[in-house]
C-alpha positions as CSV (number, residue, x, y, z in Angstrom):
1,M,79.6,156.7,121.1
2,N,78.1,156.2,117.7
3,P,74.9,157.6,116.2
4,D,73.0,154.5,117.3
5,S,74.1,154.7,120.9
6,L,73.4,158.4,121.5
7,E,70.0,157.7,123.1
8,D,71.6,155.1,125.4
9,L,74.0,157.8,126.8
10,K,71.1,159.8,128.1
11,G,70.1,156.9,130.4
12,L,73.6,156.4,131.7
13,T,73.1,159.0,134.4
14,M,70.6,156.8,136.3
15,Y,73.3,154.2,136.8
16,L,76.0,156.5,138.2
17,D,74.8,156.0,141.7
18,D,74.5,152.2,141.4
19,Y,78.2,151.6,140.6
20,R,81.4,152.9,142.0
21,I,82.5,155.0,139.0
22,D,85.6,157.3,139.4
23,V,86.0,158.3,135.8
24,L,83.6,158.3,132.9
25,Q,85.1,158.6,129.4
26,V,83.0,159.0,126.2
27,K,84.7,158.8,122.9
28,P,83.1,159.3,119.5
29,I,83.4,156.4,117.1
30,R,86.0,156.5,114.4
31,R,86.7,154.3,111.4
32,L,90.0,152.7,112.3
33,G,89.9,149.5,110.3
34,N,87.6,147.0,108.8
35,S,84.3,146.7,110.6
36,A,80.8,145.4,110.0
37,Y,79.5,148.7,111.5
38,S,79.1,151.3,108.8
39,D,77.4,154.4,110.3
40,F,80.4,156.6,111.1
41,D,78.6,159.9,110.3
42,I,78.5,161.4,113.7
43,Q,78.6,165.0,112.6
44,R,74.9,165.0,111.8
45,K,74.2,164.3,115.5
46,Q,76.3,167.2,116.8
47,K,73.4,169.1,118.4
48,E,72.0,166.1,120.1
49,Y,75.5,164.9,121.1
50,S,76.3,168.2,122.7
51,A,73.1,168.2,124.8
52,V,73.7,164.6,126.0
53,V,77.4,165.1,126.9
54,K,76.6,168.3,128.8
55,L,74.1,166.4,130.8
56,L,76.6,163.7,131.5
57,A,79.4,166.1,132.3
58,D,77.2,168.1,134.7
59,T,75.9,165.0,136.4
60,C,79.4,163.6,136.8
61,H,80.6,166.9,138.3
62,Q,77.8,166.9,140.8
63,K,78.7,163.3,141.9
64,G,82.4,163.9,142.0
65,I,83.1,161.7,139.0
66,V,85.9,162.8,136.6
67,S,84.5,163.1,133.1
68,I,86.6,162.8,130.0
69,I,84.2,163.8,127.3
70,T,84.7,165.7,124.0
71,G,82.0,168.3,123.6
72,E,82.6,169.1,120.0
73,L,82.7,166.2,117.6
74,P,85.9,166.3,115.5
75,T,85.8,165.8,111.8
76,E,87.8,163.1,110.2
77,T,90.0,165.8,108.6
78,L,90.8,167.2,112.1
79,Y,91.7,163.7,113.3
80,R,94.1,163.3,110.4
81,K,95.8,166.7,110.9
82,R,96.1,166.7,114.7
83,L,96.3,163.1,115.8
84,D,99.1,161.5,113.9
85,I,99.2,158.7,116.5
86,A,95.8,157.6,115.2
87,K,97.6,156.1,112.2
88,Y,99.3,153.7,114.7
89,T,96.3,152.8,116.8
90,Y,95.9,149.3,115.4
91,C,99.6,148.7,114.5
92,Y,100.9,145.3,115.5
93,V,104.4,145.4,117.0
94,S,106.4,142.3,117.7
95,R,110.0,141.4,118.4
């Protein structure tokens, strides 16, 4: 999920009956490396994001779909303090 795709998430509920979905996971965008995409400021959309993910989570619950959705958008500081593994997300390992 990024600020540009938030509106698209609202429409996702109408596709849940058309496909065999067992689990729906929504993850907020993060800056993890070099990218042409530049709008990583998701905090400004917290209110809209909360409403959309509540709709998605409620719809999934009604349809028996497991939803893995973060309700509160974490700040970059929170990511750095709590998710040490994030440092290694794009780490190349070879032997």
